[in-house]
C-alpha positions as CSV (number, residue, x, y, z in Angstrom):
1,M,-1.4,25.8,15.8
2,R,-4.8,24.3,15.4
3,L,-6.0,23.3,12.1
4,W,-8.8,21.0,10.7
5,I,-9.6,19.6,6.7
6,G,-12.9,19.3,5.8
7,L,-13.5,16.7,3.4
8,Y,-16.9,16.5,1.1
9,L,-17.4,14.0,-1.0
10,P,-20.3,15.3,-3.4
11,Q,-20.7,12.7,-5.8
12,L,-20.5,9.5,-2.8
13,P,-24.1,8.4,-4.1
14,L,-22.9,7.9,-7.5
15,E,-19.1,6.6,-6.6
16,V,-20.1,4.1,-4.2
17,F,-21.7,1.9,-7.7
18,S,-19.0,3.8,-10.1
19,P,-16.0,4.7,-8.4
20,N,-14.4,7.4,-10.6
21,W,-11.1,4.9,-11.6
22,S,-14.1,3.1,-13.4
23,S,-15.0,3.3,-17.2
24,D,-18.7,4.0,-16.3
25,P,-20.9,3.5,-19.3
26,G,-23.6,5.3,-17.6
27,S,-24.5,5.0,-14.1
28,V,-27.7,7.1,-12.8
29,V,-28.7,6.5,-9.2
30,L,-32.0,7.6,-8.2
31,E,-33.7,8.0,-5.1
32,Q,-37.6,7.9,-4.8
33,E,-38.2,7.5,-8.6
34,R,-36.1,10.1,-9.0
35,V,-32.6,11.3,-10.7
36,L,-30.1,12.2,-7.7
37,A,-26.8,11.7,-9.3
38,M,-25.6,10.8,-12.8
39,S,-22.3,10.0,-14.4
40,A,-20.4,11.8,-16.8
41,A,-21.4,9.7,-19.4
42,A,-25.3,10.5,-18.3
43,R,-25.2,13.8,-18.3
44,A,-23.8,14.2,-21.6
45,A,-26.5,12.0,-22.9
46,G,-28.9,14.8,-21.3
47,V,-29.6,13.5,-18.1
48,R,-30.6,15.9,-15.4
49,P,-31.1,16.0,-11.3
50,G,-34.9,15.2,-10.4
51,M,-35.4,13.3,-14.1
52,R,-37.6,10.5,-13.9
53,R,-36.6,7.0,-14.4
54,G,-38.7,7.2,-17.8
55,G,-36.9,10.3,-18.8
56,V,-33.8,8.5,-18.5
57,L,-34.4,5.4,-20.5
58,M,-35.2,7.6,-23.5
59,L,-32.4,9.5,-23.5
60,L,-30.2,6.4,-22.5
61,P,-31.6,3.1,-22.8
62,E,-28.2,1.3,-22.1
63,A,-28.5,3.4,-18.4
64,R,-27.3,1.3,-15.4
65,L,-30.3,2.5,-12.6
66,V,-29.6,2.1,-9.2
67,E,-31.6,2.9,-6.2
68,R,-29.6,4.9,-3.8
69,S,-28.1,3.3,-0.5
70,G,-27.6,4.9,2.6
71,T,-25.8,1.5,3.7
72,R,-23.0,1.3,0.9
73,E,-22.4,5.2,1.7
74,A,-21.9,4.5,5.3
75,E,-19.5,1.8,4.6
76,A,-17.6,4.3,1.9
77,L,-17.6,6.8,4.7
78,D,-16.0,4.6,7.0
79,A,-13.3,3.5,4.4
80,V,-12.5,7.1,3.3
81,A,-12.0,7.6,7.4
82,M,-10.2,4.4,7.7
83,A,-7.7,5.7,5.0
84,L,-6.8,9.2,6.5
85,L,-6.2,8.0,9.8
86,Q,-2.7,7.8,8.5
87,Y,-2.0,11.2,9.1
88,T,-4.5,12.4,12.2
89,P,-5.6,9.9,14.8
90,Q,-8.2,12.7,15.0
91,V,-11.1,12.0,12.4
92,A,-14.6,12.6,12.7
93,Q,-17.3,12.7,10.8
94,A,-20.0,14.8,10.1
95,E,-23.1,15.4,8.3
96,E,-23.6,15.5,4.5
97,A,-21.1,13.4,3.2
98,T,-18.4,15.5,5.1
99,L,-15.0,14.2,7.2
100,L,-13.0,16.0,9.7
101,L,-9.6,16.0,10.1
102,D,-7.5,17.8,13.1
103,I,-4.2,17.6,11.5
104,G,-2.4,20.6,13.6
105,A,0.1,18.6,14.9
106,S,0.5,16.7,11.4
107,L,1.7,19.7,9.7
108,R,5.6,19.4,10.2
109,L,5.5,15.5,9.6
110,F,3.9,15.4,6.2
111,G,6.4,19.0,4.8
112,G,3.4,21.5,5.5
113,I,-0.1,21.8,4.5
114,R,0.2,22.4,1.0
115,R,1.8,19.0,0.8
116,L,-0.3,17.5,3.1
117,C,-3.8,18.9,1.1
118,E,-2.1,16.9,-2.4
119,R,-1.6,13.6,-0.8
120,V,-5.4,13.3,1.0
121,R,-6.6,14.3,-2.8
122,A,-4.2,11.7,-4.3
123,N,-5.9,9.5,-2.1
124,L,-8.9,10.3,-2.6
125,R,-8.5,9.7,-6.1
126,A,-7.2,6.2,-5.2
127,L,-10.3,5.5,-3.2
128,G,-12.2,6.1,-6.1
129,F,-14.6,9.4,-4.9
130,T,-14.4,13.0,-6.0
131,A,-13.2,15.4,-3.1
132,C,-13.9,18.8,-2.2
133,L,-11.3,20.0,0.6
134,G,-11.4,23.3,3.0
135,C,-8.9,23.9,5.4
136,A,-9.6,26.4,8.3
137,P,-8.5,27.1,12.4
138,T,-12.2,26.0,13.5
139,A,-13.6,22.4,12.1
140,R,-17.1,24.1,11.4
141,G,-15.1,26.3,9.5
142,A,-13.2,23.6,7.3
143,W,-16.5,22.0,7.0
144,L,-18.4,25.2,5.3
145,L,-15.3,26.0,3.4
146,A,-15.4,22.2,2.2
147,R,-19.0,22.2,1.2
148,R,-18.7,25.4,-0.8
149,N,-15.3,24.2,-2.5
150,A,-14.0,27.3,-1.2
151,G,-10.4,26.6,-0.5
152,R,-8.3,26.9,2.7
153,A,-7.9,29.7,5.2
154,L,-5.2,29.3,7.5
155,R,-5.9,32.3,9.6
156,M,-8.8,33.3,12.0
157,E,-8.9,36.5,10.0
158,S,-9.2,35.7,6.5
159,L,-11.8,32.6,7.3
160,T,-13.6,35.3,8.8
161,R,-13.8,37.2,5.2
162,R,-14.5,33.9,3.3
163,L,-17.0,32.5,6.0
164,D,-18.8,36.3,5.4
165,R,-19.5,35.6,2.0
166,L,-20.6,32.3,1.9
167,P,-24.3,31.9,1.2
168,V,-26.6,31.5,4.6
169,T,-28.7,28.5,3.3
170,L,-25.0,26.7,3.3
171,L,-26.2,26.2,7.3
172,P,-28.1,23.3,7.6
173,P,-30.6,24.9,10.3
174,A,-31.1,27.8,7.9
175,R,-32.7,25.9,5.3
176,A,-36.1,25.5,6.8
177,Y,-36.1,29.5,6.4
178,A,-34.4,30.0,3.2
179,D,-37.4,32.3,2.0
180,W,-37.5,34.3,5.3
181,F,-33.8,35.0,4.7
182,E,-34.5,35.8,1.0
183,G,-37.6,38.2,1.7
184,I,-35.5,40.6,4.5
185,G,-32.5,40.8,2.2
186,C,-30.1,38.0,4.0
187,R,-28.1,36.2,1.8
188,H,-24.9,35.5,3.2
189,L,-23.1,34.9,6.6
190,G,-21.8,38.3,6.9
191,E,-25.3,39.9,7.0
192,L,-26.8,37.2,9.2
193,R,-24.4,37.9,12.2
194,R,-25.4,41.4,12.0
195,L,-28.9,40.3,12.6
196,P,-30.5,41.0,16.6
197,R,-29.1,37.7,18.0
198,P,-32.1,37.2,20.7
199,G,-34.7,37.8,17.9
200,L,-33.0,35.4,15.6
201,Q,-33.1,32.4,18.2
202,R,-36.4,32.8,18.8
203,R,-37.5,32.8,15.0
204,C,-34.7,29.9,13.5
205,G,-33.6,28.2,17.0
206,R,-30.4,28.1,19.1
207,A,-29.0,25.4,16.5
208,L,-28.1,28.1,14.0
209,L,-26.6,30.4,16.2
210,D,-24.3,27.2,17.4
211,I,-23.1,26.3,14.4
212,V,-22.0,30.0,13.6
213,D,-20.4,30.5,16.6
214,A,-18.6,27.1,15.9
215,A,-17.4,28.3,12.5
216,Y,-16.3,31.6,13.8
217,G,-14.2,30.3,17.0
218,L,-16.8,31.5,19.6
219,S,-17.8,28.4,20.7
220,P,-15.5,25.1,21.5
221,E,-16.4,22.4,19.3
222,L,-16.6,18.5,20.5
223,F,-16.5,15.2,18.7
224,E,-16.8,11.9,18.6
225,W,-13.5,10.4,16.7
226,V,-13.1,7.8,14.5
227,E,-12.2,4.4,16.2
228,P,-10.4,1.7,14.2
229,P,-11.2,-2.3,14.8
230,E,-9.1,-4.4,16.4
231,R,-8.7,-6.0,13.8
232,F,-8.2,-5.8,9.7
233,H,-10.6,-7.3,7.4
234,A,-11.6,-4.8,4.6
235,R,-13.5,-5.7,1.2
236,L,-15.0,-4.3,-1.7
237,E,-17.7,-5.1,-4.1
238,L,-16.8,-4.7,-7.8
239,F,-18.2,-2.5,-10.0
240,D,-18.5,-5.3,-13.0
241,R,-16.5,-8.9,-13.8
242,I,-13.6,-8.5,-13.8
243,D,-11.4,-11.0,-16.0
244,Q,-7.9,-10.1,-16.1
245,A,-5.9,-9.8,-12.9
246,D,-4.1,-6.6,-13.3
247,L,-7.5,-4.9,-13.7
248,L,-7.9,-5.6,-10.4
249,L,-4.9,-3.3,-9.1
250,A,-7.6,-0.1,-8.5
251,G,-9.5,-2.2,-6.0
252,A,-6.4,-3.5,-4.5
253,H,-5.3,-0.1,-4.1
254,H,-8.5,1.3,-2.3
255,L,-8.2,-1.6,0.1
256,V,-4.6,-1.3,0.9
257,L,-5.0,2.3,1.7
258,Q,-7.3,1.4,4.4
259,L,-4.9,-1.3,5.4
260,T,-2.1,1.9,6.1
261,G,-4.8,3.9,8.0
262,W,-5.6,1.4,10.4
263,L,-1.7,0.5,10.8
264,C,-0.7,4.2,11.5
265,A,-3.7,4.2,14.3
266,R,-2.8,1.3,15.9
267,Q,1.2,2.0,15.3
268,L,1.9,-1.5,14.0
269,A,3.8,-3.1,10.9
270,V,2.2,-6.2,8.6
271,E,4.7,-8.5,8.2
272,R,2.1,-10.6,5.5
273,I,-1.2,-9.6,4.2
274,R,-3.6,-12.3,2.2
275,L,-5.8,-10.9,-0.6
276,L,-8.7,-12.9,-1.7
277,L,-10.4,-12.4,-4.8
278,E,-13.8,-13.5,-4.8
279,H,-15.7,-15.0,-7.7
280,E,-19.0,-16.4,-9.0
281,R,-21.5,-17.4,-6.3
282,G,-24.5,-19.5,-6.1
283,R,-24.6,-22.8,-8.7
284,V,-21.2,-21.7,-10.2
285,A,-19.7,-21.0,-6.5
286,R,-16.2,-21.7,-6.2
287,P,-13.5,-20.8,-3.3
288,P,-11.9,-17.1,-3.5
289,T,-8.4,-17.0,-5.3
290,T,-6.0,-16.5,-2.4
291,V,-3.1,-13.9,-3.4
292,E,-0.6,-13.9,-0.2
293,V,2.5,-11.4,0.2
294,A,5.5,-12.1,2.5
295,L,7.6,-8.8,3.7
296,A,11.3,-9.3,4.6
297,E,10.9,-6.5,7.1
298,P,7.6,-5.2,8.4
299,T,6.1,-2.2,6.7
300,W,2.8,0.3,7.2
301,R,3.6,2.0,3.8
302,D,1.0,1.9,0.8
303,E,3.6,2.6,-1.8
304,H,5.4,-0.6,-1.0
305,L,2.4,-2.7,-0.6
306,M,1.3,-1.8,-3.7
307,R,4.4,-2.3,-5.8
308,L,4.8,-5.9,-4.3
309,L,0.9,-6.7,-5.2
310,K,1.2,-4.8,-8.5
311,E,3.9,-8.0,-9.6
312,R,1.8,-10.4,-8.1
313,L,-1.3,-9.4,-10.2
314,A,0.7,-9.4,-12.8
315,K,1.9,-13.1,-13.0
316,L,-1.3,-14.4,-11.9
317,E,-3.6,-15.9,-14.5
318,L,-7.6,-16.0,-13.2
319,E,-9.4,-19.2,-13.6
320,A,-12.9,-17.1,-13.3
321,P,-14.1,-13.4,-13.0
322,V,-13.6,-12.1,-10.6
323,I,-16.6,-9.6,-8.8
324,G,-15.3,-8.8,-5.1
325,I,-12.0,-8.6,-3.4
326,G,-10.8,-8.6,0.6
327,L,-7.9,-7.6,2.6
328,E,-6.4,-9.3,5.5
329,A,-3.5,-8.5,7.8
330,Q,-2.3,-11.9,8.5
331,Q,1.0,-11.3,10.4
332,L,1.5,-7.9,12.7
333,Q,4.1,-6.6,15.1
334,A,4.8,-2.8,17.0
335,M,5.9,-0.3,14.5
336,A,9.6,0.2,15.0
337,P,11.0,3.8,16.0
338,P,13.0,5.5,13.0
339,T,16.8,5.3,12.8
340,E,18.7,7.3,15.3
341,S,21.6,7.7,13.1
342,L,22.6,11.4,12.3
343,F,23.8,10.5,9.0
344,P,22.1,8.6,6.3
345,E,23.9,5.2,5.5
346,P,25.4,5.0,2.2
347,G,23.5,3.5,-0.4
348,G,20.3,4.1,1.0
349,S,18.9,2.7,4.4
350,E,18.2,-1.2,5.6
351,E,14.0,-1.2,4.7
352,D,15.6,0.1,1.1
353,R,17.2,-2.8,0.8
354,M,14.5,-4.8,2.3
355,R,12.0,-3.3,0.2
356,M,14.5,-4.2,-2.9
357,I,14.9,-7.9,-1.7
358,E,11.1,-8.1,-1.6
359,L,10.2,-6.6,-4.8
360,L,13.0,-9.3,-6.4
361,V,10.9,-12.1,-4.7
362,A,7.3,-10.6,-6.1
363,R,9.1,-10.8,-9.8
364,L,11.0,-13.7,-9.7
365,G,9.4,-16.2,-7.2
366,A,10.4,-17.2,-3.6
367,D,12.8,-20.0,-4.8
368,N,15.2,-17.3,-7.2
369,V,16.2,-15.2,-4.5
370,L,18.3,-16.6,-2.0
371,Q,20.1,-15.5,1.0
372,A,23.8,-17.3,2.5
373,L,23.7,-19.7,5.6
374,P,27.1,-21.1,6.2
375,H,28.1,-23.5,8.1
376,A,31.1,-24.6,10.1
377,D,32.5,-27.2,7.9
378,Y,35.6,-27.8,6.0
379,R,33.5,-29.7,3.3
380,P,32.6,-26.5,0.7
381,E,29.2,-28.4,0.0
382,I,28.4,-28.6,3.6
383,A,29.7,-24.7,4.1
384,N,28.1,-23.1,1.3
385,V,24.6,-23.3,1.7
386,W,21.7,-21.6,-0.2
387,V,17.9,-20.4,1.5
388,P,15.2,-18.8,0.1
389,V,15.2,-14.8,1.4
390,Q,11.8,-15.0,3.4
391,Q,13.2,-18.3,5.2
392,K,13.8,-17.1,8.7
393,V,17.4,-17.3,9.7
394,S,18.6,-17.0,13.0
395,A,21.2,-14.7,14.5
396,A,23.5,-17.9,15.1
397,A,23.0,-19.2,12.2
398,R,24.0,-16.1,10.5
399,A,27.1,-15.8,12.6
400,S,28.3,-19.0,11.7
401,Q,31.8,-19.2,10.1
402,M,34.3,-21.3,8.3
403,P,37.0,-22.9,11.0
404,P,39.5,-20.3,12.1
405,D,42.3,-22.0,10.1
406,V,39.9,-21.9,6.6
407,Q,39.2,-18.2,7.0
408,S,42.8,-17.0,5.7
409,L,42.6,-19.3,3.1
410,P,41.8,-18.1,-0.9
411,R,38.1,-19.3,-2.1
412,P,36.4,-18.5,-5.4
413,T,33.3,-15.8,-5.2
414,W,31.3,-18.6,-7.5
415,L,31.3,-22.1,-6.3
416,L,29.4,-24.2,-8.1
417,A,26.3,-26.0,-6.9
418,K,27.6,-29.4,-8.6
419,P,31.5,-29.5,-9.0
420,I,32.1,-30.1,-13.1
421,A,34.2,-33.2,-14.4
422,L,37.3,-31.8,-16.2
423,L,38.7,-33.2,-19.4
424,M,42.5,-34.3,-19.3
425,R,44.8,-33.3,-22.0
426,N,48.7,-34.2,-21.7
427,H,48.4,-35.3,-18.5
428,R,47.0,-31.5,-17.6
429,P,43.5,-30.7,-17.1
430,F,41.5,-28.9,-19.4
431,Y,38.7,-26.5,-19.1
432,G,38.2,-24.5,-22.6
433,S,42.1,-24.2,-22.4
434,P,44.5,-25.9,-20.5
435,L,44.8,-25.2,-17.2
436,K,47.9,-24.2,-15.5
437,V,48.4,-24.7,-11.8
438,A,49.2,-21.7,-9.7
439,S,49.1,-22.6,-6.0
440,S,50.4,-25.1,-3.8
441,P,47.4,-28.0,-2.8
442,E,44.9,-27.4,0.0
443,R,44.3,-31.0,1.4
444,I,40.5,-31.5,2.8
445,E,39.5,-34.8,4.2
446,A,36.5,-34.6,6.4
447,G,33.2,-36.2,6.6
448,W,34.0,-39.4,7.7
449,W,30.9,-40.0,10.1
450,S,28.3,-38.9,6.6
451,E,30.1,-38.4,3.7
452,L,33.8,-38.7,3.2
453,Q,35.5,-36.4,0.8
454,A,39.1,-36.7,0.2
455,R,40.6,-34.1,-2.2
456,D,43.4,-32.0,-2.8
457,Y,42.6,-28.0,-4.1
458,F,44.5,-26.0,-6.1
459,I,44.4,-22.6,-7.7
460,A,44.7,-22.8,-11.7
461,E,45.1,-20.0,-14.2
462,G,43.4,-21.0,-18.0
463,Q,45.3,-19.2,-20.9
464,D,42.7,-16.4,-20.5
465,H,43.9,-15.4,-17.1
466,T,40.8,-16.8,-15.4
467,L,41.2,-18.5,-12.3
468,Y,39.4,-21.2,-11.4
469,W,39.3,-23.5,-8.2
470,I,40.0,-26.8,-9.2
471,Y,40.2,-29.9,-7.2
472,R,41.7,-33.7,-7.3
473,E,39.9,-36.5,-6.2
474,R,41.6,-38.8,-3.9
475,I,40.6,-42.3,-4.0
476,V,41.0,-43.7,-0.8
477,G,42.2,-47.5,-0.4
478,A,42.7,-47.5,-4.1
479,G,46.0,-49.1,-5.7
480,E,48.9,-46.6,-7.4
481,D,47.3,-47.8,-10.9
482,A,44.3,-45.5,-10.2
483,L,44.0,-42.3,-12.3
484,P,42.8,-39.6,-10.3
485,R,40.1,-37.2,-11.4
486,W,39.8,-33.8,-11.7
487,F,37.2,-31.2,-11.0
488,L,36.3,-27.7,-11.0
489,H,34.3,-26.7,-8.7
490,G,34.2,-22.7,-8.5
491,L,35.5,-19.4,-10.3
492,F,37.2,-16.6,-8.7
493,G,36.0,-12.6,-9.3
């Protein structure tokens, strides 16, 4: 089924300066010294479209007056189009701040048109823009519904009924003839369609008929699709100087959504991203603050990236105010296909576990989240090695095991980083209580080539029935009068 979503951004001239997630005291956009758009605070103060600069300052002396920026609006539309590439590779820009998405092939993937529209609206809010959404079987029909904020029409019959009730002046080619249409009593598209086509074409031109035919599905539609760049780098100029790192999260989300769309369009996943926090320029310029996030597993989902950035920004102390932020994708690889397993894995998928580990790294630091890197060695300190979880470990190292003759012997679940010397009471080792040896000795004597260890290990039991792994140090070459020393090396679970 062919289905289109039209997105119209009615407040684009204003929201490129003041996103809807910002606390705006009163921004006003001027075009040729007259008000084009204003914030809610400015409207509440009495500012109206068409008002001159002097009138605005009389009503709202603290108003922030800015000239309309066509460059910023074009960049904002590019950013929105980039973010929406995560839903379909067929995104096109139309006139009057409108985007068109061919989502007929994406409905099943995203759970139907209702859920897809909800996700698109949520993305637009996170990007900082107000959007009117229309949905129709034709692109121009979706464009017209979005421009009028007329909702969804999923079948041609319902689309025809909705279009017939729309005003004629909604069509760009008809606006120059608005007085003529008013004079003949033609106010809606349904009435325009009943006019003689030859006479209508001679008076208003062929462009008017073409746009009507395209909206009603009577002629084919051709578009130039948005092409994602080869490399991703996005930047956002902030609406004010930010002194607290956690307040940068909304702007970071704006950039991460663009990254998500770019990754989906390129069928890539990211392993490392870099967030650049730009500070003052000029005489007090300083290099940007860099926030790098490394992932245990590649991803292309904005929710996971935002959780990691939230943890990192919450711990960051800014040395200077931030006036702009940028985002770069550092390491990329091909997007992994979905799992072919028939039944879901108990306790979540491997991707879920990796996301949990990455969240712990972002919250606790890379040096506090470790993974085992065992070595085939008889000495416990050498065999039991832990490295940061983000360190790449080869498959051979992961498969390394203890020597075969040791695998059947009991080993503690918790090995101390450094053995603890035990007290001796009544010729027995003491650790909170006297320890009773509960196993035959296991002799470990190895490392003559580097660090010699000569020990007799035992399982010992305390009065509270806790099991300990202790050893008696053998002093090689010492006389018979040398007293052996006892050490605690591990605890059994």
